[in-house]
N, C-alpha and C positions, 0 to 999 in steps of 0.2 A: 636784626636778630636773625642764624636764620632756626625757625621751630625744626623740631621732631617733628612726627606721624602724631604722636601722644598728645604732646604741647596742640596740634593744630584740632585733632577730637576734642579735646577741654574745654578749648573756645568753641571748637560748636556747642559743644552741649552748654557750654555757659550762654547762650542767647533761649537755650531751651526757657519755652514760655514766653518771650516775644508776641507782643500782636501783631496781626497779619499789615501791613502801609504800604500802601503802594508807592514806589519807588523811595522807600524809606529806607534810613540803616543807619538805627541806633539801639543797643542792645538795649532790650525793656521799658523800651520807650513803643517802637517798633520798626518793619523791617519786611521786605517780600524778597524774594527766593536770591536774587543779585545784592540784594541790601542785605544778608545773611555773608555772604561769597568775599564785599567789600568789606564788610565787617572785620573778618577775616583777616583778610590780607592786611585792615590796618592794623592789625593789634600787632603782628611780626614787620610789616615792613614798611610800615610810619603809611606818607598821604597815596593817598591812589595814583597810579601810575596817569591818567587821563581823565579828562571833565567828564562826567556819562549827560548823554543829553540826556533829554523828559522825553519818554515815551508814555504810549497811552497803551491798557490794558490788552489792545489787541493789537499791537507794535508788529509784532513780526506777520500775521497774514496780511498788516497793510502794506510793509515793505517788501515784502517778498523776498527779502536780503537776509543773508544768512546772520546778523551783526552780534550774536552772545558767540556763536562758535565762533567769529572769526575775533572778536576780541581773547576769548576765551585761548587762545592759539596765539596771538600778541605776548599774552603775556603768562600763561601758562606751562608748564610743559606737560604734551599730547601724548598720550602710552597708546599703546596696541592691546586690544583683547580686551576684556571681561575681568580677566585679574586686580580687581580691585584691590587697594592698600588702602591702610585707613587714615583719615583727610584727604584720599582724593578726592576731584569734583565732579562731581556726575550732571554732564548733562543727556537732556530729554526732550525729543520731539515727540508734542501728540498725536502727530498724527504723520504719517512716513514723508510724505511727500511736505510736509512745512519744515521750517526751521524748529532749530532747539529754542524751547521755548520755559525752560525749568530748567532750576541750577539745585541741586545738593549735594552733602558732604559724607562720604562715606565712614561709617564710624567702626564695621565690620557685623562680624555674622549675622551675614543677612538686611543689614540694615542701615539708615540714612538720615541725618538730620535735614529735614528743608522747611522753607517757608512756603503756602500757601494762602491762597483767597480763603477768606469766612472763616482764619483758623489762629493758631496760634505757632511758631516753632516748635515741632515737633518733631519722636522719630517716626518713622515710615519703615515697612517691609518691602526688601525687593522682592514684592511677587509677580509673579508670571505677568500682568497687568504691565508693573512701571519695567519690566525687563523686555518688555518688548521692545518700548520706547528707547531705549539708551541711543542716544546719538555722540557720545564720546567721552573720553574719559582722561581727566588732564590730574598732575600733582603740581605742586606748589616748587617754586622757584627753589635754586637748593638742596631740596626733600630728597633722599633720596629715593 
């Protein structure tokens, strides 16, 4: 099924309150930021498009590769600029010279949904700290 932007946002919101669990992707049980995106993918596209290798919390620093960005480019639709649309996936770099390491789903009105260590899936605001760290914006296959 090809989702609408509203459907993607509703699915992301249905994950609110899910505890943070590294490498997990089970709504209500546990997920990390990538697990949230994976769960939304499964809700609309079925099986995940490729197997996920095990990764440590410091994987981006340890490998030096930009594997999260590369995977997003393989399976999502890269968008130009910062004209975020509801449902878009936003990737963040914690430092300018590091690989993208965090993902969130834009819900509009300056807000996104994400999972972060030590918390539950929650809404965040794209304030200056997050805005400086945006590395890429991606739409979902088939969504205009």
